[in-house]
N, C-alpha and C positions, 0 to 999 in steps of 0.2 A: 541611308546616308545622313550624317550629322547635319542638323539645321544650322545655318550660319547665324552669327550675331549681327543684327542690323544696327547701323549707326546712321542717323539722318544728319546731313550737313546743310545748313540754311544760312544764306548770306544775310547779314544785318549790319548796315553801314553806320548806325549811330544809336544813341539811346533815346532818340525821339520816341514818344509814347506810341504813336500810331505805327511807326516802323517796327518797333519791338513787338507790338501786338500781332502785326501781320506775320513776322518771322516765327513767333511762337506758335501761332495757329497753323502755319504751313508745316512746321516740324512735327506737331502733334498729328496732323492729318496724314503725314507720311508713315506714321507708326500706328494708325488706326483710330485716331481721335481721342480727345480727353475722356470720352465715355468708356474707353477701353481700360482706363486706369482708375476710375472713380465711379461709384454708383450712388443713387439716391439714398440718403440717410447715413452713408458711411462717414466716418471721421478721417479726413485726409490731412496729414501734417506736411507743410511745406518748409523745407529746411535749407535756407541760404547759408553762405559762408560769411560769418561775422567774426572774423579772427579778433578784431579789436575795433571799437567805435572810432571810425575815421571818415573823412570826406570820401564819398564813393569815387571821386575823380582820381584818387590816389591808387585805385585798383586793388586795394587790400580786401575789399568785401564784394560780394555779389551785388551788382548794380541794382538799385531799387526799381529802375524802369523794367528790367527783365523780371524781377520778382513780382511786380504788379501785373505785368502782362500774363504771367503764368497763373496767378490767382484769378484774373478775369476770364481766362480760358476755361478754368475748371468750375467757375461759378454756376454755369448753366447745367452742370451734371446733377445738381441738387444735393451734393455732398456738403457736410459741415466742414468749413475750412479752418484749419489751425496753422500756427506758424511758430517758429522759435529756433534758437541756437544757444549754445553755451560759449561765450567768448573766453579768451584767455585771462589769466589773473583773477582778480577779485571783482571784476565788473559784473553788475547784475545783467541778466539777459534782457530785461525790459528796457533798462537804461541804454544799453548798447544799441538795441533795435531802434530806439527813438532817436539817438544821436546820428545814426546812419540814414534815417528817413524811412525805414521799412514799416515801422509801427504806424506811422501816419497814413501810409498808403493802404495798409491792410484793414484798418478799422472801418472805413466807409464801405468796404466790400463784405462786411459782416464776419471777417476772420477774427478768431480769438487767439490770444497768445497762450501757448502751451507751457506746462511746468518743466522748465529745464534747470530748476534749482535743486529739486530733490531727485534722488535716484533709487532704483531697486536692483538688487542682484538677480541676474537671470542665468539660467543654465545654458551652456553652449557645448554639448558633449563632443562635437566634432571640431572644436577649436584647435588651431595649430599651436597656440601658446597658452590659452586660458580656457578652462572649462566653465568658468563663471565670470561674468562681467557686470559692472555697475553701469546701468543705462538710465538716462533721464526718464522720469515718470511720464512726462508728456508724450514721449516717443512710444512708450509701452501702451499707453491708453489709446493711441490712434489705431485705426484699422489698417492704414497704409501710410507710407512716407514717400513724398516726391522730393528728391534731392536736387538742389540748384547750386552746384559748385561754381567756383571761379577758376579760370586757367591762370596759374601763377607758377613761376619757377620756385625752386626750393633748394637751399644750399646743400642739403643732405639727400633728400629723396628725389632730387632732380626736378620733379614736377609734383605739384599738389593739385589734385582734381577730384574726380568722382569718388574714388575709394576713400581718400583721406578726409573728405568733407564730413563723413559720418563720425569722425573723432569728436566733433562738436556735440554729439549725442551723449557723450560722457560728461556728467555734470561737474562744474566748478573745478576745484583744485585737484580732484581725482585724476584729471588728465596729467597733472604734474607728477602724481604718485606713480602712474603707469610709466611715465618717462624714466623715473628712477628705478622702477622694477625691471625695465627692459632697455638698458643703456646701449646694447648692441643694435646698430641700425637695422640689420636684417631681421633680428628678433622683434624689434619694434614694428617693422613693416608687416610682419605676420600678425602682430596685435591689431594693426589697422585693418587688416583683412578680416580678422575675427570680429571686430566691432561692426564692420560693414555687413558681415554675414548675419549678425544678430539683428541689426536694424532692417536689413533686407529691403531697401526701397523698391517700389514698383517701377519707378522711372527716374532717370537722371537727365537734367537739362543744364548744360554747361554754358555759362556766360563767358564767351571769348570775343565779344565785340572789342573790348579793350583788355589785353592781358597784362601780366606783369613779367618783366624780364630782369635778369641780374640778381641782386641780393635779396631774393624773395625768402619767405612769403609776405613780409611786411615792409622791408626797406629797399625793395627793388624799384624799377622805373616802369611807368605805363608804356605800353606798345600797342598800336592799333593792329588788330587782326581782322575784325569785321565778320564774325561768324558766330552762330549758336550751334551747339551739338546736342543731339538727342539719342538716348539709347536705354534699353532695359539692362544692358550689360556694362557694368562700371569698368571692367578690365579693358573691354574693347573701346569704350569711350576715351579712357586715358591713353590708350595706344594710338587712337586717331588724333587726339590732341598733341601727343608726342611727335607724330609725323608732321603736323602743321608747324611745329617749332624746330623741325629738323633734328629730332632726338630719337635715337633707337629705342623703341618701346621696351626692349629687353633690359635697358639700363634703369628703368623704374623699378625699385626694389619691391613694389607690391605686385608686379606683373606675374612673376612665376608663382608666388604663394597664392595669388588670386586665382590662377588657373588650377593650382593644386586643390584649393578649397572649393572649387566648383562655382565660383562667382562669375566666370566668363573666360574669355580668351584674348590674348594679345597677338595671336598669329594671323598674319595678313590673309592667308588662304581660308581662314575660318570666319572672316568678317566681310559683310556686304555693306557697301556704302551706297546710300540713296540720297536724292536731292541734288544739291549743287556739287560740282566736282571738287575733289580735295586739292588738286594741284594749284588752283587759283589762290589758295590761302597759305600755301607753304612759304615760310620765311627762313631762308638759308642762314641769315646772319643773326638770328634770334640769340640773345645773350643767355645761354643756359650751359651748364656743365655737361659736355657730351662725352662723358666717360662712365663706365660702370662703377657701381659702389662696391668697394672691396673691404672685407673684414680680415683682420690679422688672425692667423692661427694661434691657438692658446698653448703657451708653454710657461713654466715658472719665470724664465728669463724675460719673456715678452711682456709679462704683466708689469715689470718695472720699466721695460723699454717703451711701452705703449705711449706714455705721456711725452716722450721725446720724438715720437714718430707720427702720432695721430693728430689730426686737425684739432684746433682749439679756438674758443671764442676770444677775440681781442677787441678791446675798447679803443676807439679813436678819441683821444683826449680832447681834441678841438671840437668834435661834433657832440660829445656827451653833454647833456644838460643837467646831469646830477639829479634826475627825477627819482632814482632808486627803484624803478620798476624791475630791473634785472635782478635785484636782490629779492624783491617781493615774489617774483614768479619762480625762483629757483626751487625745485622740488626736493633737494637733498637736505638732510638734517644730520649734523650741523651744516650750514650753508658754506660752500666753498668760495663764495663771493660776498664781499662786505666792504664797509667803509674802512679806510686806513686807520682811523681812530673811532672806535665804537662809541665813544661818548661825544663825538663831534661829527655827526652825519653830514654829508654833503660838503665836506671839506676835502677837496680833491676827488678824483673819479673813483668809482669802486675798483677793488683789486681782487684778483683771483688767487686761490690756492689750487694750482693745477693738479697737485697730488690727489686732491679729493674730488675734483671736477669729473663728472661721469660723461661729459660731452653729449648731453641731451639737447643742448642748444636752445632751451626754452628762452634763455635771455636774449639770444639772437632773434628768435621769432617775435618776441614781444617788445623789443626796443622801439620806442616811438620816434626817436631822433635819428635813426639809421646809423647809430654810432658803433654798433657791434658787428664785426665781420668774422667770417670763418677763415682762419689762416692755418696753413700747413707749416710745421716747423722745418728748419733747414734740413735736418736728417730725413724728414718725411719726403721732402722734395728731391733730394739728391740720391737717397739710397732707399727707395721703396722696396728693394729686394732684400733688405736686411732681415726682415721678419722670416723670409723663407730660408735664408742662409742659417739663421738661428735655429729654425725648425730642423733643418738637415743636420746641423751640428749636434743638436739635442738627441736626435735619433741615433747618430753615430756613437755618441758617448753612451747612450743607453744600451745599444747592442754590444759595445765593447765591454761594458760593465757586466752584462748578462753572460758573456763568454768567460769571464774571469771567475764567475761564481762556481 
């Protein structure tokens, strides 16, 4: 009989240091203790979610209190503690970790910052999308990784959690290059699974004391949940987090590929929950898109129709501060977003050339002023079946053409 994936659920009502430490220790005990995941002399890398250097109260990053509690729990194992992440854009990892407060908490515990600036190409023969991936040198130099994701909504992937946290193990602007290489969301989700498979953390500890809802992963709103989640299975952990925010785990586009790749399972009958009961944390009105992600079928006609039907990034002119980060992080060359007058930057808000935009939504993820939203065009809202009608028509014309030959 197949062994079930275990997810530990532990109540944690605040980011008070003592409460966070007690919750982390309880969760680790439920899974066999910190010594199960680290040994004397090993180099253990702790990887929080540092999407962008912001105040932790905005819920964009893993809260420093949870990060510190995890480091303290592993300190007695005798392992060498390392930490790091690669934020979006051109921010340096060390600068981002200092601005968020993680660096200052890690130093007194003897933890050293790992190299997330340089990367090495590694083989991944069983990859769903890629047989080689560029991974941060600090990750590859460690004996094991402990992933500490943040529960947040995401405009495209519905939820960003355990699996997606490893995308920060791809150094610098290479993340943007991968976005450009895999513009289709389902293919990009498979890439996320591949990256997670290469990094292969020993343990995942999700910060869901305060989550993010709405326009995540950076421009959403904080929402109290009051729980920490622990598992060795990232698919099961994300599935459990999805149930807490009343989202069908099957709607997360990394769930099925994660199962296919052998990372874990999102099926309820294959997951065992231990610790506190799940039901007490479920939030029925959590602001998250509760629909599956759909890709349009490919036909020559649909390639031209796509920009009229697919969702696109739209800038709120009143909220835009004209910082230019959306232009900076766009991975496409030449960029489909820029200033109206190239010789006069920051005069007016940036504008898009939607014909060239690949809908990777890096601009939406990294906007610091919550000014970019994902909007579906009128045709996309009113006639979502157009793509399928076009596919049927294409097939009909193709068959008719074949008969006349």
